[in-house]
C-alpha positions in Angstrom: 21.4 -9.4 11.5 20.3 -12.6 9.8 20.2 -15.6 12.1 19.3 -19.2 11.2 19.2 -21.7 14.1 18.6 -25.4 13.4 17.4 -27.9 15.9 16.0 -31.4 16.0 18.9 -33.5 14.9 20.0 -36.7 16.6 20.6 -40.4 16.4 17.9 -42.6 14.8 17.6 -46.1 13.6 17.1 -46.9 10.0 13.4 -46.6 9.1 12.9 -44.0 11.8 11.8 -40.4 11.6 13.1 -37.0 12.7 11.8 -33.5 12.3 14.3 -30.6 11.9 13.4 -27.0 12.5 15.0 -23.8 11.5 14.2 -20.6 13.4 14.9 -17.5 11.4 15.3 -13.9 12.4 16.7 -10.6 11.2 14.9 -10.4 7.8 11.4 -10.5 6.4 11.0 -14.2 6.4 7.7 -14.4 4.4 9.5 -12.7 1.4 12.1 -15.4 0.8 12.3 -19.0 -0.3 14.1 -21.2 2.1 16.0 -24.4 1.7 17.6 -27.3 3.5 21.0 -28.6 2.6 23.1 -31.5 3.9 26.8 -32.4 4.0 28.0 -35.9 4.7 31.6 -36.6 5.7 33.9 -36.4 2.7 31.1 -35.2 0.4 30.0 -31.8 -1.0 27.1 -30.0 0.5 23.9 -30.8 -1.4 20.5 -29.4 -1.7 17.8 -31.5 0.0 14.6 -29.4 -0.3 13.4 -25.9 -1.1 10.2 -24.1 -0.4 8.9 -20.9 -1.9 8.1 -17.9 0.2 4.4 -18.7 0.5 4.9 -22.4 0.9 3.0 -23.3 -2.3 6.2 -24.3 -4.2 8.4 -27.2 -3.0 11.1 -29.3 -4.6 13.2 -32.1 -3.5 16.4 -34.0 -4.3 15.6 -37.3 -6.0 17.2 -39.1 -3.1 14.7 -37.9 -0.6 11.5 -37.6 -2.7 8.6 -39.3 -1.0 10.4 -39.5 2.3 11.1 -35.9 3.3 8.6 -33.0 3.5 9.6 -29.3 3.8 7.1 -26.9 5.3 7.1 -23.4 6.7 5.2 -21.2 9.2 5.4 -17.6 8.2 3.8 -16.5 11.4 6.5 -18.2 13.5 9.4 -17.6 11.1 10.2 -21.3 11.0 11.0 -23.8 8.3 10.8 -27.5 9.1 12.0 -30.7 7.4 10.1 -33.8 8.3 12.3 -36.9 7.5 10.7 -40.3 7.4 12.0 -43.7 6.4 15.5 -42.6 7.2 18.4 -44.5 5.7 22.1 -44.7 6.8 22.9 -42.6 3.7 20.9 -39.7 5.1 23.6 -39.3 7.8 24.9 -35.8 7.5 25.0 -32.3 9.0 21.8 -30.6 7.9 21.8 -26.8 7.2 19.1 -24.2 6.8 19.9 -21.7 4.0 18.7 -18.3 3.0 19.6 -16.8 -0.4 18.9 -13.1 -0.3 21.3 -10.3 -1.3 23.9 -12.7 0.3 23.7 -16.4 1.2 23.3 -17.2 4.9 23.7 -20.6 6.6 22.7 -21.9 10.0 25.3 -23.7 12.2 23.9 -27.1 11.2 22.4 -30.0 13.1 23.8 -33.5 13.0 21.6 -36.4 11.8 23.0 -39.9 12.3 21.0 -42.9 11.0 22.5 -46.1 12.4 21.5 -49.3 14.2 
């Protein structure tokens, strides 16, 4: 069965960096685009970044462009999100997502940006 397991969240000061990772299993990872979403308290879940199956295509929410970088390793079945210059408004639970014949989500990892 499909499993998506996020890691790497935590507490960081404004201006700091974090790297999130999503370990995927149960499907042919290299065949699918992958994405990261986030959900802040009281807000709807929103798309943060998406990467095509080969890694050659990426796209970002305007709010994170120039600060976040999505990447993938098809040999390791992982998709990462490097987050730099973090702001308090980046505080959210971050989720890894697969859209295949169904939509699958990881359990999420909390990112808190606070001094």
